[in-house]
SEKOL-490209 format. One record per residue (C-alpha): residue number from 0; residue in one letter; x, y, z. Coordinates in steps of 0.001 Angstrom, whole numbers, plus 500000, padded with zeros to 6 digits. Layout:
<sites>
<site><num>NUM</num><residuo>A</residuo><u>X</u><v>Y</v><w>Z</w></site>
...
</sites>
This chain:
<sites>
<site><num>0</num><residuo>M</residuo><u>522789</u><v>512163</v><w>484859</w></site>
<site><num>1</num><residuo>A</residuo><u>523192</u><v>508389</v><w>485100</w></site>
<site><num>2</num><residuo>A</residuo><u>523704</u><v>508658</v><w>488850</w></site>
<site><num>3</num><residuo>D</residuo><u>520237</u><v>510261</v><w>489169</w></site>
<site><num>4</num><residuo>R</residuo><u>518471</u><v>507542</v><w>487194</w></site>
<site><num>5</num><residuo>P</residuo><u>517624</u><v>505329</v><w>490221</w></site>
<site><num>6</num><residuo>T</residuo><u>516183</u><v>508341</v><w>492034</w></site>
<site><num>7</num><residuo>L</residuo><u>514065</u><v>509252</v><w>489005</w></site>
<site><num>8</num><residuo>Q</residuo><u>512859</u><v>505653</v><w>488749</w></site>
<site><num>9</num><residuo>L</residuo><u>511943</u><v>505652</v><w>492438</w></site>
<site><num>10</num><residuo>L</residuo><u>510020</u><v>508911</v><w>492103</w></site>
<site><num>11</num><residuo>A</residuo><u>508261</u><v>507610</v><w>488995</w></site>
<site><num>12</num><residuo>G</residuo><u>507267</u><v>504431</v><w>490828</w></site>
<site><num>13</num><residuo>A</residuo><u>505949</u><v>506385</v><w>493821</w></site>
<site><num>14</num><residuo>A</residuo><u>504001</u><v>508686</v><w>491497</w></site>
<site><num>15</num><residuo>M</residuo><u>502496</u><v>505708</v><w>489675</w></site>
<site><num>16</num><residuo>I</residuo><u>501240</u><v>503980</v><w>492799</w></site>
<site><num>17</num><residuo>S</residuo><u>499751</u><v>507272</v><w>493990</w></site>
<site><num>18</num><residuo>F</residuo><u>497130</u><v>506777</v><w>491248</w></site>
<site><num>19</num><residuo>A</residuo><u>496040</u><v>503431</v><w>492750</w></site>
<site><num>20</num><residuo>P</residuo><u>493258</u><v>504872</v><w>494963</w></site>
<site><num>21</num><residuo>V</residuo><u>491993</u><v>506922</v><w>491994</w></site>
<site><num>22</num><residuo>F</residuo><u>491364</u><v>503707</v><w>490060</w></site>
<site><num>23</num><residuo>V</residuo><u>489615</u><v>502184</v><w>493080</w></site>
<site><num>24</num><residuo>K</residuo><u>487324</u><v>505203</v><w>493362</w></site>
<site><num>25</num><residuo>L</residuo><u>486495</u><v>505228</v><w>489634</w></site>
<site><num>26</num><residuo>V</residuo><u>485689</u><v>501518</v><w>489348</w></site>
<site><num>27</num><residuo>S</residuo><u>482048</u><v>500698</v><w>490062</w></site>
<site><num>28</num><residuo>L</residuo><u>482774</u><v>497219</v><w>491445</w></site>
<site><num>29</num><residuo>A</residuo><u>482730</u><v>496454</v><w>495176</w></site>
<site><num>30</num><residuo>P</residuo><u>486024</u><v>496909</v><w>497083</w></site>
<site><num>31</num><residuo>T</residuo><u>486808</u><v>493180</v><w>497324</w></site>
<site><num>32</num><residuo>A</residuo><u>486119</u><v>492651</v><w>493620</w></site>
<site><num>33</num><residuo>S</residuo><u>488403</u><v>495478</v><w>492482</w></site>
<site><num>34</num><residuo>A</residuo><u>491130</u><v>494182</v><w>494801</w></site>
<site><num>35</num><residuo>F</residuo><u>490727</u><v>490700</v><w>493289</w></site>
<site><num>36</num><residuo>Y</residuo><u>491168</u><v>491934</v><w>489731</w></site>
<site><num>37</num><residuo>R</residuo><u>494165</u><v>494061</v><w>490716</w></site>
<site><num>38</num><residuo>T</residuo><u>496029</u><v>491093</v><w>492194</w></site>
<site><num>39</num><residuo>A</residuo><u>494849</u><v>488510</v><w>489658</w></site>
<site><num>40</num><residuo>I</residuo><u>495810</u><v>490577</v><w>486603</w></site>
<site><num>41</num><residuo>G</residuo><u>498966</u><v>491888</v><w>488246</w></site>
<site><num>42</num><residuo>G</residuo><u>500028</u><v>488427</v><w>489381</w></site>
<site><num>43</num><residuo>V</residuo><u>499630</u><v>486907</v><w>485921</w></site>
<site><num>44</num><residuo>V</residuo><u>501570</u><v>489755</v><w>484283</w></site>
<site><num>45</num><residuo>L</residuo><u>504376</u><v>489541</v><w>486849</w></site>
<site><num>46</num><residuo>I</residuo><u>504735</u><v>485763</v><w>486492</w></site>
<site><num>47</num><residuo>A</residuo><u>504736</u><v>486054</v><w>482704</w></site>
<site><num>48</num><residuo>W</residuo><u>507359</u><v>488815</v><w>482872</w></site>
<site><num>49</num><residuo>V</residuo><u>509587</u><v>486745</v><w>485166</w></site>
<site><num>50</num><residuo>A</residuo><u>509193</u><v>483675</v><w>482920</w></site>
<site><num>51</num><residuo>T</residuo><u>510615</u><v>485590</v><w>479959</w></site>
<site><num>52</num><residuo>R</residuo><u>513686</u><v>486645</v><w>481954</w></site>
<site><num>53</num><residuo>T</residuo><u>514465</u><v>483535</v><w>484020</w></site>
<site><num>54</num><residuo>R</residuo><u>515454</u><v>480234</v><w>482513</w></site>
<site><num>55</num><residuo>A</residuo><u>514976</u><v>478058</v><w>485577</w></site>
<site><num>56</num><residuo>A</residuo><u>512592</u><v>478370</v><w>488480</w></site>
<site><num>57</num><residuo>V</residuo><u>514216</u><v>478793</v><w>491890</w></site>
<site><num>58</num><residuo>A</residuo><u>513197</u><v>476265</v><w>494518</w></site>
<site><num>59</num><residuo>R</residuo><u>511949</u><v>477893</v><w>497721</w></site>
<site><num>60</num><residuo>S</residuo><u>512147</u><v>476503</v><w>501211</w></site>
<site><num>61</num><residuo>R</residuo><u>509074</u><v>475401</v><w>503145</w></site>
<site><num>62</num><residuo>T</residuo><u>509547</u><v>478397</v><w>505444</w></site>
<site><num>63</num><residuo>A</residuo><u>509541</u><v>480743</v><w>502453</w></site>
<site><num>64</num><residuo>W</residuo><u>506306</u><v>479240</v><w>501135</w></site>
<site><num>65</num><residuo>L</residuo><u>504735</u><v>479479</v><w>504592</w></site>
<site><num>66</num><residuo>F</residuo><u>505493</u><v>483179</v><w>504904</w></site>
<site><num>67</num><residuo>M</residuo><u>504500</u><v>483834</v><w>501294</w></site>
<site><num>68</num><residuo>A</residuo><u>501121</u><v>482265</v><w>502061</w></site>
<site><num>69</num><residuo>A</residuo><u>500852</u><v>484437</v><w>505168</w></site>
<site><num>70</num><residuo>A</residuo><u>501775</u><v>487473</v><w>503065</w></site>
<site><num>71</num><residuo>G</residuo><u>499005</u><v>486603</v><w>500619</w></site>
<site><num>72</num><residuo>V</residuo><u>496404</u><v>486521</v><w>503391</w></site>
<site><num>73</num><residuo>L</residuo><u>497685</u><v>489749</v><w>504945</w></site>
<site><num>74</num><residuo>F</residuo><u>497835</u><v>491551</v><w>501600</w></site>
<site><num>75</num><residuo>A</residuo><u>494223</u><v>490506</v><w>500974</w></site>
<site><num>76</num><residuo>A</residuo><u>493251</u><v>492001</v><w>504340</w></site>
<site><num>77</num><residuo>D</residuo><u>495250</u><v>495135</v><w>503535</w></site>
<site><num>78</num><residuo>L</residuo><u>493555</u><v>495709</v><w>500168</w></site>
<site><num>79</num><residuo>A</residuo><u>490079</u><v>494845</v><w>501447</w></site>
<site><num>80</num><residuo>A</residuo><u>490403</u><v>497408</v><w>504253</w></site>
<site><num>81</num><residuo>W</residuo><u>492087</u><v>500054</v><w>502100</w></site>
<site><num>82</num><residuo>H</residuo><u>489531</u><v>499849</v><w>499290</w></site>
<site><num>83</num><residuo>R</residuo><u>486687</u><v>500284</v><w>501770</w></site>
<site><num>84</num><residuo>S</residuo><u>488471</u><v>503224</v><w>503339</w></site>
<site><num>85</num><residuo>I</residuo><u>488828</u><v>504824</v><w>499890</w></site>
<site><num>86</num><residuo>W</residuo><u>485099</u><v>504426</v><w>499280</w></site>
<site><num>87</num><residuo>Y</residuo><u>484185</u><v>506012</v><w>502619</w></site>
<site><num>88</num><residuo>I</residuo><u>486684</u><v>508861</v><w>503031</w></site>
<site><num>89</num><residuo>G</residuo><u>488342</u><v>509258</v><w>499642</w></site>
<site><num>90</num><residuo>P</residuo><u>491751</u><v>508434</v><w>498123</w></site>
<site><num>91</num><residuo>G</residuo><u>493745</u><v>511106</v><w>499957</w></site>
<site><num>92</num><residuo>L</residuo><u>492915</u><v>510386</v><w>503577</w></site>
<site><num>93</num><residuo>A</residuo><u>492685</u><v>506619</v><w>503044</w></site>
<site><num>94</num><residuo>T</residuo><u>496186</u><v>506525</v><w>501547</w></site>
<site><num>95</num><residuo>L</residuo><u>497545</u><v>508768</v><w>504295</w></site>
<site><num>96</num><residuo>L</residuo><u>496183</u><v>506506</v><w>507038</w></site>
<site><num>97</num><residuo>G</residuo><u>497515</u><v>503418</v><w>505264</w></site>
<site><num>98</num><residuo>N</residuo><u>500988</u><v>504954</v><w>505323</w></site>
<site><num>99</num><residuo>F</residuo><u>500857</u><v>504960</v><w>509111</w></site>
<site><num>100</num><residuo>Q</residuo><u>502331</u><v>501471</v><w>508659</w></site>
<site><num>101</num><residuo>V</residuo><u>505762</u><v>503084</v><w>509078</w></site>
<site><num>102</num><residuo>F</residuo><u>504949</u><v>503660</v><w>512760</w></site>
<site><num>103</num><residuo>V</residuo><u>503710</u><v>500103</v><w>513220</w></site>
<site><num>104</num><residuo>L</residuo><u>506924</u><v>498746</v><w>511694</w></site>
<site><num>105</num><residuo>A</residuo><u>509037</u><v>501066</v><w>513830</w></site>
<site><num>106</num><residuo>L</residuo><u>507273</u><v>499962</v><w>517019</w></site>
<site><num>107</num><residuo>V</residuo><u>507658</u><v>496302</v><w>516045</w></site>
<site><num>108</num><residuo>G</residuo><u>511357</u><v>496955</v><w>515573</w></site>
<site><num>109</num><residuo>V</residuo><u>511593</u><v>498454</v><w>519064</w></site>
<site><num>110</num><residuo>F</residuo><u>509432</u><v>496029</v><w>521047</w></site>
<site><num>111</num><residuo>V</residuo><u>509953</u><v>492792</v><w>519092</w></site>
<site><num>112</num><residuo>Y</residuo><u>513436</u><v>493059</v><w>517571</w></site>
<site><num>113</num><residuo>G</residuo><u>515007</u><v>495156</v><w>520322</w></site>
<site><num>114</num><residuo>E</residuo><u>516003</u><v>498063</v><w>518099</w></site>
<site><num>115</num><residuo>R</residuo><u>516901</u><v>501358</v><w>519729</w></site>
<site><num>116</num><residuo>A</residuo><u>513972</u><v>503744</v><w>520008</w></site>
<site><num>117</num><residuo>R</residuo><u>515117</u><v>507044</v><w>518538</w></site>
<site><num>118</num><residuo>P</residuo><u>513645</u><v>510214</v><w>520093</w></site>
<site><num>119</num><residuo>T</residuo><u>512513</u><v>511292</v><w>516624</w></site>
<site><num>120</num><residuo>L</residuo><u>510297</u><v>508187</v><w>516449</w></site>
<site><num>121</num><residuo>W</residuo><u>508224</u><v>509283</v><w>519418</w></site>
<site><num>122</num><residuo>L</residuo><u>508099</u><v>512790</v><w>517973</w></site>
<site><num>123</num><residuo>A</residuo><u>506848</u><v>511389</v><w>514666</w></site>
<site><num>124</num><residuo>I</residuo><u>504152</u><v>509303</v><w>516355</w></site>
<site><num>125</num><residuo>F</residuo><u>502973</u><v>512320</v><w>518342</w></site>
<site><num>126</num><residuo>M</residuo><u>502892</u><v>514423</v><w>515168</w></site>
<site><num>127</num><residuo>A</residuo><u>500916</u><v>511741</v><w>513324</w></site>
<site><num>128</num><residuo>L</residuo><u>498327</u><v>511493</v><w>516095</w></site>
<site><num>129</num><residuo>A</residuo><u>498063</u><v>515271</v><w>516271</w></site>
<site><num>130</num><residuo>G</residuo><u>497608</u><v>515391</v><w>512505</w></site>
<site><num>131</num><residuo>L</residuo><u>494893</u><v>512727</v><w>512699</w></site>
<site><num>132</num><residuo>V</residuo><u>493057</u><v>514723</v><w>515363</w></site>
<site><num>133</num><residuo>L</residuo><u>493200</u><v>517828</v><w>513164</w></site>
<site><num>134</num><residuo>I</residuo><u>491830</u><v>515866</v><w>510213</w></site>
<site><num>135</num><residuo>V</residuo><u>488919</u><v>514064</v><w>511891</w></site>
<site><num>136</num><residuo>G</residuo><u>488308</u><v>516486</v><w>514780</w></site>
<site><num>137</num><residuo>T</residuo><u>487680</u><v>515728</v><w>518433</w></site>
<site><num>138</num><residuo>E</residuo><u>483935</u><v>515031</v><w>518160</w></site>
<site><num>139</num><residuo>W</residuo><u>484138</u><v>511419</v><w>517000</w></site>
<site><num>140</num><residuo>S</residuo><u>480460</u><v>510700</v><w>517682</w></site>
<site><num>141</num><residuo>A</residuo><u>479436</u><v>513700</v><w>515575</w></site>
<site><num>142</num><residuo>L</residuo><u>481064</u><v>512283</v><w>512440</w></site>
<site><num>143</num><residuo>E</residuo><u>479004</u><v>510464</v><w>509831</w></site>
<site><num>144</num><residuo>H</residuo><u>478758</u><v>506689</v><w>510183</w></site>
<site><num>145</num><residuo>D</residuo><u>480564</u><v>505966</v><w>506894</w></site>
<site><num>146</num><residuo>Y</residuo><u>483302</u><v>508493</v><w>507686</w></site>
<site><num>147</num><residuo>R</residuo><u>484033</u><v>506810</v><w>511021</w></site>
<site><num>148</num><residuo>W</residuo><u>484253</u><v>503428</v><w>509326</w></site>
<site><num>149</num><residuo>G</residuo><u>486531</u><v>504921</v><w>506681</w></site>
<site><num>150</num><residuo>V</residuo><u>488977</u><v>506085</v><w>509350</w></site>
<site><num>151</num><residuo>I</residuo><u>488818</u><v>502700</v><w>511096</w></site>
<site><num>152</num><residuo>F</residuo><u>489435</u><v>500824</v><w>507838</w></site>
<site><num>153</num><residuo>G</residuo><u>492331</u><v>503195</v><w>507056</w></site>
<site><num>154</num><residuo>L</residuo><u>494024</u><v>502386</v><w>510370</w></site>
<site><num>155</num><residuo>L</residuo><u>493348</u><v>498663</v><w>509855</w></site>
<site><num>156</num><residuo>T</residuo><u>495066</u><v>499052</v><w>506484</w></site>
<site><num>157</num><residuo>A</residuo><u>498194</u><v>500312</v><w>508248</w></site>
<site><num>158</num><residuo>L</residuo><u>498214</u><v>497300</v><w>510591</w></site>
<site><num>159</num><residuo>A</residuo><u>497605</u><v>494755</v><w>507826</w></site>
<site><num>160</num><residuo>Y</residuo><u>500161</u><v>496349</v><w>505503</w></site>
<site><num>161</num><residuo>A</residuo><u>502840</u><v>496397</v><w>508197</w></site>
<site><num>162</num><residuo>A</residuo><u>502193</u><v>492714</v><w>508928</w></site>
<site><num>163</num><residuo>Y</residuo><u>502339</u><v>491977</v><w>505191</w></site>
<site><num>164</num><residuo>I</residuo><u>505736</u><v>493685</v><w>504874</w></site>
<site><num>165</num><residuo>L</residuo><u>507088</u><v>491667</v><w>507810</w></site>
<site><num>166</num><residuo>A</residuo><u>505828</u><v>488397</v><w>506301</w></site>
<site><num>167</num><residuo>L</residuo><u>507281</u><v>489309</v><w>502906</w></site>
<site><num>168</num><residuo>R</residuo><u>510600</u><v>490136</v><w>504536</w></site>
<site><num>169</num><residuo>R</residuo><u>510715</u><v>486740</v><w>506253</w></site>
<site><num>170</num><residuo>A</residuo><u>509854</u><v>484994</v><w>502993</w></site>
<site><num>171</num><residuo>R</residuo><u>512688</u><v>486796</v><w>501211</w></site>
<site><num>172</num><residuo>Q</residuo><u>515109</u><v>485949</v><w>504033</w></site>
<site><num>173</num><residuo>A</residuo><u>514149</u><v>482273</v><w>503827</w></site>
<site><num>174</num><residuo>S</residuo><u>514911</u><v>482100</v><w>500081</w></site>
<site><num>175</num><residuo>P</residuo><u>516985</u><v>485157</v><w>499141</w></site>
<site><num>176</num><residuo>Q</residuo><u>518073</u><v>483608</v><w>495852</w></site>
<site><num>177</num><residuo>G</residuo><u>514555</u><v>483897</v><w>494491</w></site>
<site><num>178</num><residuo>S</residuo><u>513357</u><v>486780</v><w>492329</w></site>
<site><num>179</num><residuo>A</residuo><u>511583</u><v>489584</v><w>494169</w></site>
<site><num>180</num><residuo>A</residuo><u>509300</u><v>490083</v><w>491158</w></site>
<site><num>181</num><residuo>A</residuo><u>508461</u><v>486373</v><w>491129</w></site>
<site><num>182</num><residuo>D</residuo><u>507693</u><v>486464</v><w>494847</w></site>
<site><num>183</num><residuo>L</residuo><u>505388</u><v>489439</v><w>494324</w></site>
<site><num>184</num><residuo>G</residuo><u>503688</u><v>487643</v><w>491440</w></site>
<site><num>185</num><residuo>I</residuo><u>503106</u><v>484499</v><w>493489</w></site>
<site><num>186</num><residuo>I</residuo><u>501844</u><v>486481</v><w>496469</w></site>
<site><num>187</num><residuo>S</residuo><u>499551</u><v>488461</v><w>494172</w></site>
<site><num>188</num><residuo>L</residuo><u>497945</u><v>485265</v><w>492896</w></site>
<site><num>189</num><residuo>L</residuo><u>497622</u><v>483887</v><w>496442</w></site>
<site><num>190</num><residuo>T</residuo><u>495991</u><v>487169</v><w>497447</w></site>
<site><num>191</num><residuo>A</residuo><u>493544</u><v>486883</v><w>494543</w></site>
<site><num>192</num><residuo>V</residuo><u>492559</u><v>483385</v><w>495698</w></site>
<site><num>193</num><residuo>V</residuo><u>491931</u><v>484640</v><w>499241</w></site>
<site><num>194</num><residuo>L</residuo><u>489869</u><v>487584</v><w>497986</w></site>
<site><num>195</num><residuo>F</residuo><u>487835</u><v>485340</v><w>495670</w></site>
<site><num>196</num><residuo>A</residuo><u>487134</u><v>482919</v><w>498509</w></site>
<site><num>197</num><residuo>S</residuo><u>486129</u><v>485687</v><w>500922</w></site>
<site><num>198</num><residuo>A</residuo><u>483806</u><v>487250</v><w>498349</w></site>
<site><num>199</num><residuo>S</residuo><u>482224</u><v>483863</v><w>497637</w></site>
<site><num>200</num><residuo>V</residuo><u>481688</u><v>483108</v><w>501325</w></site>
<site><num>201</num><residuo>G</residuo><u>480264</u><v>486591</v><w>501886</w></site>
<site><num>202</num><residuo>G</residuo><u>477733</u><v>485997</v><w>499123</w></site>
<site><num>203</num><residuo>D</residuo><u>478803</u><v>488934</v><w>496948</w></site>
<site><num>204</num><residuo>G</residuo><u>480946</u><v>486953</v><w>494539</w></site>
<site><num>205</num><residuo>I</residuo><u>483225</u><v>488467</v><w>491893</w></site>
<site><num>206</num><residuo>P</residuo><u>481164</u><v>489845</v><w>488988</w></site>
<site><num>207</num><residuo>L</residuo><u>482533</u><v>490243</v><w>485498</w></site>
<site><num>208</num><residuo>P</residuo><u>483308</u><v>493912</v><w>484804</w></site>
<site><num>209</num><residuo>D</residuo><u>481870</u><v>495850</v><w>481876</w></site>
<site><num>210</num><residuo>T</residuo><u>484145</u><v>497349</v><w>479240</w></site>
<site><num>211</num><residuo>V</residuo><u>484814</u><v>500572</v><w>481150</w></site>
<site><num>212</num><residuo>D</residuo><u>485538</u><v>498841</v><w>484452</w></site>
<site><num>213</num><residuo>A</residuo><u>487682</u><v>496229</v><w>482720</w></site>
<site><num>214</num><residuo>S</residuo><u>489848</u><v>498970</v><w>481221</w></site>
<site><num>215</num><residuo>L</residuo><u>490158</u><v>500724</v><w>484578</w></site>
<site><num>216</num><residuo>L</residuo><u>491001</u><v>497472</v><w>486371</w></site>
<site><num>217</num><residuo>A</residuo><u>493664</u><v>496595</v><w>483792</w></site>
<site><num>218</num><residuo>G</residuo><u>495190</u><v>500037</v><w>484252</w></site>
<site><num>219</num><residuo>Y</residuo><u>494986</u><v>499686</v><w>488024</w></site>
<site><num>220</num><residuo>A</residuo><u>496773</u><v>496334</v><w>487990</w></site>
<site><num>221</num><residuo>L</residuo><u>499513</u><v>497429</v><w>485592</w></site>
<site><num>222</num><residuo>V</residuo><u>500154</u><v>500799</v><w>487231</w></site>
<site><num>223</num><residuo>A</residuo><u>499897</u><v>499779</v><w>490906</w></site>
<site><num>224</num><residuo>Q</residuo><u>500750</u><v>496080</v><w>491021</w></site>
<site><num>225</num><residuo>V</residuo><u>503322</u><v>495765</v><w>488232</w></site>
<site><num>226</num><residuo>F</residuo><u>505157</u><v>498794</v><w>486838</w></site>
<site><num>227</num><residuo>G</residuo><u>505019</u><v>501011</v><w>489932</w></site>
<site><num>228</num><residuo>W</residuo><u>506387</u><v>498404</v><w>492278</w></site>
<site><num>229</num><residuo>L</residuo><u>508909</u><v>497080</v><w>489770</w></site>
<site><num>230</num><residuo>L</residuo><u>510378</u><v>500583</v><w>489472</w></site>
<site><num>231</num><residuo>I</residuo><u>510456</u><v>500950</v><w>493252</w></site>
<site><num>232</num><residuo>S</residuo><u>511933</u><v>497520</v><w>493969</w></site>
<site><num>233</num><residuo>R</residuo><u>514661</u><v>497922</v><w>491320</w></site>
<site><num>234</num><residuo>S</residuo><u>515687</u><v>501456</v><w>492302</w></site>
<site><num>235</num><residuo>L</residuo><u>515320</u><v>501373</v><w>496094</w></site>
<site><num>236</num><residuo>P</residuo><u>518592</u><v>499509</v><w>496838</w></site>
<site><num>237</num><residuo>R</residuo><u>520531</u><v>502042</v><w>494727</w></site>
<site><num>238</num><residuo>V</residuo><u>519068</u><v>505200</v><w>496295</w></site>
<site><num>239</num><residuo>P</residuo><u>520382</u><v>506799</v><w>499516</w></site>
<site><num>240</num><residuo>A</residuo><u>518093</u><v>506363</v><w>502493</w></site>
<site><num>241</num><residuo>S</residuo><u>517466</u><v>510106</v><w>502755</w></site>
<site><num>242</num><residuo>R</residuo><u>516151</u><v>510262</v><w>499187</w></site>
<site><num>243</num><residuo>A</residuo><u>514136</u><v>507080</v><w>499645</w></site>
<site><num>244</num><residuo>G</residuo><u>512368</u><v>508593</v><w>502640</w></site>
<site><num>245</num><residuo>L</residuo><u>511463</u><v>511695</v><w>500670</w></site>
<site><num>246</num><residuo>A</residuo><u>510191</u><v>509574</v><w>497769</w></site>
<site><num>247</num><residuo>L</residuo><u>507968</u><v>507696</v><w>500203</w></site>
<site><num>248</num><residuo>L</residuo><u>506165</u><v>510965</v><w>500952</w></site>
<site><num>249</num><residuo>L</residuo><u>505275</u><v>511431</v><w>497299</w></site>
<site><num>250</num><residuo>Q</residuo><u>502528</u><v>508766</v><w>497344</w></site>
<site><num>251</num><residuo>P</residuo><u>500266</u><v>510175</v><w>500111</w></site>
<site><num>252</num><residuo>T</residuo><u>500952</u><v>513747</v><w>499002</w></site>
<site><num>253</num><residuo>L</residuo><u>499952</u><v>513101</v><w>495396</w></site>
<site><num>254</num><residuo>A</residuo><u>496977</u><v>511009</v><w>496530</w></site>
<site><num>255</num><residuo>F</residuo><u>495650</u><v>514120</v><w>498261</w></site>
<site><num>256</num><residuo>V</residuo><u>496259</u><v>516167</v><w>495113</w></site>
<site><num>257</num><residuo>W</residuo><u>494415</u><v>513636</v><w>492926</w></site>
<site><num>258</num><residuo>D</residuo><u>491570</u><v>513547</v><w>495458</w></site>
<site><num>259</num><residuo>V</residuo><u>491042</u><v>517273</v><w>494968</w></site>
<site><num>260</num><residuo>L</residuo><u>491654</u><v>517380</v><w>491205</w></site>
<site><num>261</num><residuo>F</residuo><u>489646</u><v>514325</v><w>490153</w></site>
<site><num>262</num><residuo>F</residuo><u>486889</u><v>514213</v><w>492769</w></site>
<site><num>263</num><residuo>A</residuo><u>486730</u><v>517815</v><w>494036</w></site>
<site><num>264</num><residuo>T</residuo><u>486849</u><v>516558</v><w>497612</w></site>
<site><num>265</num><residuo>P</residuo><u>486565</u><v>519558</v><w>499955</w></site>
<site><num>266</num><residuo>F</residuo><u>489208</u><v>519858</v><w>502665</w></site>
<site><num>267</num><residuo>S</residuo><u>489130</u><v>522533</v><w>505346</w></site>
<site><num>268</num><residuo>A</residuo><u>492243</u><v>524472</v><w>506301</w></site>
<site><num>269</num><residuo>R</residuo><u>492364</u><v>522450</v><w>509536</w></site>
<site><num>270</num><residuo>Q</residuo><u>492284</u><v>519163</v><w>507616</w></site>
<site><num>271</num><residuo>V</residuo><u>494991</u><v>520290</v><w>505190</w></site>
<site><num>272</num><residuo>A</residuo><u>497184</u><v>521309</v><w>508138</w></site>
<site><num>273</num><residuo>G</residuo><u>496579</u><v>517926</v><w>509759</w></site>
<site><num>274</num><residuo>A</residuo><u>497437</u><v>516107</v><w>506545</w></site>
<site><num>275</num><residuo>M</residuo><u>500677</u><v>518043</v><w>506113</w></site>
<site><num>276</num><residuo>L</residuo><u>501594</u><v>517343</v><w>509732</w></site>
<site><num>277</num><residuo>A</residuo><u>500883</u><v>513631</v><w>509296</w></site>
<site><num>278</num><residuo>I</residuo><u>502870</u><v>513468</v><w>506035</w></site>
<site><num>279</num><residuo>A</residuo><u>505822</u><v>515136</v><w>507737</w></site>
<site><num>280</num><residuo>A</residuo><u>505499</u><v>512606</v><w>510560</w></site>
<site><num>281</num><residuo>I</residuo><u>505598</u><v>509737</v><w>508061</w></site>
<site><num>282</num><residuo>G</residuo><u>508797</u><v>511178</v><w>506607</w></site>
<site><num>283</num><residuo>I</residuo><u>510425</u><v>511416</v><w>510039</w></site>
<site><num>284</num><residuo>G</residuo><u>509176</u><v>507982</v><w>511107</w></site>
<site><num>285</num><residuo>S</residuo><u>510493</u><v>506305</v><w>507969</w></site>
<site><num>286</num><residuo>R</residuo><u>514055</u><v>507529</v><w>508454</w></site>
<site><num>287</num><residuo>R</residuo><u>516554</u><v>504945</v><w>509613</w></site>
<site><num>288</num><residuo>A</residuo><u>519311</u><v>505545</v><w>512109</w></site>
</sites>
């Protein structure tokens, strides 16, 4: 039983973060504002948690700080795009499109880092594109304006999230002795600063939430930014790659389930088939040689 504990923790973490788009949809605040509160609350909780477990702060190199700052900007772009996609097309499809980041990372590995392009990668990309066509259809101009923007923001989420992961990886490589939870806490606070600044420049600002929204935002931050990712980051190194890839599929799959259960979002048989095809493609694309 003990040997299965990391796998159960990984599945629990993936299930927890699958609720993230549900919180975004339920909160009445604008997308940038809800993203700000997620990262601000989550960052404070993470830093406080690390402070209770670490006696001395670890000095980070200038390179690490540079890439952590870049990660903060990219994570802000990721959340801003993803939250807008959730508003326009719902939690299920927005989360599915955001998970296309696995293909972006794979292509970066091939064309930037010179990794070998596996035949299954090209198969996965083809399957993902075919699934996307089944979901949105071939008559792009016939789609509603907001729906088109939701798809665009979902794909931008995948690009921004992939870039964020690469920046975070470089930051960890520059100072590997640092705590991953501390790095996530620092990046969360940097992201909150970027989101606050962008909202202020845009004129919307960050309003104070009412009691209901405050409760939802606190739950969003704790579930998505703290506990979910802590479970994933702690269990991932101890889980075989095959199981980790399957656990990755749990987030977009459950996001679709929550979309139907909580918001009664109608999906046609064609769209469900496209979603299943895209989810299978994500599973294939996330496998490592």
